[in-house]
VOMARKE-763587 format. One line per 3 residues: their letters; for each residue x negated, y negated, z of N, C-alpha, C. Coordinates in nm, 2 decimals, m for minus. Atoms other than C-alpha are relative to their C-alpha. Layout:
! VOMARKE-763587
a> X,Y,Z,X,Y,Z,X,Y,Z  ...
***
This chain:
! VOMARKE-763587
mke> 0.09,m0.06,m0.10,m6.70,m6.74,4.48,0.02,0.15,0.00  0.00,m0.14,m0.01,m6.79,m6.38,4.50,0.02,0.04,0.15  m0.02,m0.04,m0.14,m6.65,m6.22,4.82,m0.05,0.14,0.01
lsr> 0.05,m0.14,m0.03,m6.83,m5.92,4.97,0.10,0.07,0.08  m0.09,m0.09,m0.08,m6.63,m5.63,5.11,m0.07,0.03,0.13  0.05,m0.04,m0.13,m6.67,m5.51,5.46,m0.11,0.10,m0.01
aqi> 0.10,m0.10,0.02,m6.86,m5.21,5.33,m0.13,m0.06,m0.05  0.12,0.06,0.05,m7.10,m5.43,5.14,m0.08,m0.08,0.11  0.06,0.07,m0.11,m7.16,m5.65,5.45,m0.07,0.11,0.09
rdl> 0.06,m0.10,m0.09,m7.22,m5.33,5.65,m0.13,0.05,m0.06  0.12,m0.04,0.07,m7.48,m5.22,5.39,m0.11,m0.10,0.03  0.10,0.10,m0.02,m7.66,m5.55,5.43,m0.04,0.00,0.15
mge> 0.04,m0.02,m0.14,m7.65,m5.51,5.81,m0.09,0.11,0.02  0.09,m0.12,m0.01,m7.80,m5.17,5.77,m0.14,m0.03,m0.05  0.13,0.04,0.06,m8.08,m5.32,5.56,m0.08,m0.09,0.11
vlk> 0.06,0.09,m0.10,m8.15,m5.59,5.83,m0.06,0.09,0.11  0.04,m0.08,m0.11,m8.18,m5.32,6.10,m0.11,0.10,m0.05  0.10,m0.09,0.06,m8.38,m5.08,5.87,m0.14,m0.06,m0.01
nqg> 0.12,0.08,0.01,m8.64,m5.35,5.82,m0.08,0.00,0.13  0.06,0.00,m0.14,m8.70,m5.33,6.20,m0.02,0.14,0.05  0.01,m0.13,m0.04,m8.71,m4.96,6.21,0.11,0.05,0.08
kal> m0.12,m0.03,m0.08,m8.36,m4.94,6.36,0.10,0.06,m0.10  m0.10,m0.06,0.08,m8.06,m4.75,6.23,0.14,m0.06,0.04  m0.14,0.05,m0.02,m7.70,m4.88,6.19,0.08,0.12,0.03
pad> m0.08,m0.11,m0.04,m7.47,m4.64,6.38,0.12,0.01,m0.09  m0.13,m0.02,0.08,m7.17,m4.49,6.19,0.12,m0.06,0.07  m0.12,0.05,m0.08,m6.94,m4.61,6.47,0.00,m0.15,0.01
daa> m0.01,0.15,m0.01,m6.83,m4.97,6.43,0.03,m0.05,0.14  m0.02,0.04,m0.14,m6.75,m4.97,6.80,m0.13,m0.01,0.08  0.13,0.00,m0.06,m7.12,m4.95,6.88,m0.03,m0.14,0.05
dlr> 0.04,0.12,m0.07,m7.24,m5.22,7.12,m0.13,m0.05,m0.07  0.12,0.06,0.07,m7.49,m5.46,6.95,m0.12,0.00,0.09  0.12,m0.01,m0.09,m7.72,m5.46,7.26,m0.06,0.14,m0.01
evg> 0.05,m0.14,0.01,m7.75,m5.08,7.23,m0.07,0.02,m0.14  0.06,m0.01,0.13,m7.82,m5.11,6.86,m0.13,m0.08,m0.02  0.12,0.09,0.01,m8.08,m5.38,6.91,0.02,m0.11,m0.10
frs> m0.03,0.11,0.09,m7.90,m5.63,6.69,0.01,m0.13,0.07  0.01,0.13,m0.07,m7.99,m5.98,6.81,0.06,m0.11,m0.08  m0.05,0.12,0.06,m7.88,m6.33,6.73,m0.09,m0.03,m0.13
ldf> 0.08,0.02,0.12,m8.18,m6.36,6.49,0.04,0.09,m0.11  m0.05,m0.10,0.10,m8.06,m6.05,6.31,0.13,m0.05,m0.06  m0.12,0.06,0.05,m7.72,m6.21,6.28,m0.02,m0.11,m0.10
sel> 0.03,0.12,0.09,m7.87,m6.52,6.12,m0.05,0.06,m0.13  0.05,m0.06,0.13,m8.06,m6.30,5.87,0.11,0.06,m0.08  m0.12,m0.06,0.07,m7.74,m6.11,5.79,0.08,m0.11,m0.07
alr> m0.08,0.11,0.06,m7.55,m6.44,5.74,m0.06,m0.06,m0.12  0.08,0.06,0.11,m7.82,m6.57,5.51,0.01,0.10,m0.12  m0.01,m0.09,0.11,m7.80,m6.25,5.30,0.14,0.00,m0.06
ved> m0.14,0.01,0.05,m7.42,m6.28,5.28,0.01,m0.13,m0.09  0.00,0.12,0.07,m7.47,m6.64,5.17,m0.06,0.01,m0.14  0.07,m0.02,0.13,m7.72,m6.54,4.90,0.08,0.08,m0.09
atg> m0.07,m0.09,0.09,m7.50,m6.27,4.77,0.13,m0.06,m0.05  m0.12,0.07,0.05,m7.19,m6.49,4.75,m0.02,m0.13,m0.06  0.03,0.14,0.05,m7.35,m6.82,4.66,0.08,m0.10,0.07
eel> m0.07,0.10,m0.08,m7.15,m6.99,4.93,m0.06,m0.01,0.14  0.05,0.02,m0.13,m7.25,m7.14,5.26,0.11,0.05,0.10  m0.10,m0.04,m0.10,m7.08,m6.98,5.57,m0.01,m0.10,0.11
nfd> m0.01,0.10,m0.10,m6.97,m7.23,5.83,0.06,0.06,0.13  m0.05,m0.06,m0.12,m6.93,m7.10,6.19,m0.05,m0.07,0.12  0.03,0.07,m0.12,m6.95,m7.23,6.54,m0.04,0.10,0.11
apg> 0.05,m0.08,m0.11,m7.11,m7.10,6.86,0.11,0.07,0.08  m0.11,m0.07,m0.07,m6.78,m7.02,7.04,0.05,0.13,m0.07  m0.04,m0.12,0.08,m6.69,m6.78,6.76,m0.10,0.11,0.02
lrr> 0.11,m0.10,m0.02,m7.02,m6.60,6.80,0.00,0.07,0.13  0.00,m0.06,m0.14,m6.97,m6.54,7.17,0.09,0.11,0.01  m0.09,m0.11,m0.01,m6.69,m6.30,7.11,m0.05,0.12,m0.07
iat> 0.05,m0.12,0.07,m6.90,m6.07,6.90,m0.08,0.09,0.09  0.07,m0.10,m0.09,m7.01,m5.76,7.09,m0.03,0.13,m0.07  0.02,m0.13,0.06,m6.99,m5.47,6.85,m0.03,m0.02,m0.15
vgd> 0.03,0.00,0.15,m7.09,m5.38,6.49,0.13,m0.04,m0.07  m0.13,0.04,0.07,m6.72,m5.41,6.39,0.03,m0.14,0.02  m0.02,0.14,m0.02,m6.70,m5.75,6.54,m0.08,m0.09,m0.10
vld> 0.08,0.07,0.10,m6.99,m5.87,6.32,0.06,0.01,m0.14  m0.06,m0.02,0.13,m6.83,m5.72,6.01,0.13,m0.08,m0.01  m0.13,0.08,0.00,m6.48,m5.87,6.09,m0.03,m0.15,m0.01
flv> 0.03,0.14,0.00,m6.63,m6.21,6.16,m0.05,m0.05,m0.13  0.06,0.05,0.13,m6.83,m6.23,5.84,0.10,0.02,m0.12  m0.10,m0.01,0.10,m6.54,m6.10,5.63,0.10,m0.12,0.01
elq> m0.09,0.11,m0.03,m6.31,m6.36,5.79,m0.06,m0.14,m0.05  0.07,0.12,0.04,m6.57,m6.64,5.73,0.01,m0.02,m0.15  0.00,0.01,0.14,m6.57,m6.57,5.36,0.14,m0.05,m0.05
rq> m0.14,0.03,0.04,m6.19,m6.63,5.35,0.03,m0.15,0.03  m0.03,0.14,m0.04,m6.21,m6.98,5.50,m0.04,m0.10,m0.10
***
């Protein structure tokens, strides 16, 4: 399995936002609501990670509820790849 780095996932996240005319802030502490990153965007990002790695990501709703910042998304997806 090919594992993506945090920086690579961040780039993919930037692409998801760019397609909507939004910009990914430089600060990983930025709140997702302020950025305009929604659950549908998270799903698109997860699919892009799956496509890039060739592996399915398995996650549950309780884990998603703790995600509030750009950094939380990145940390979550990096950790999922290691499971």
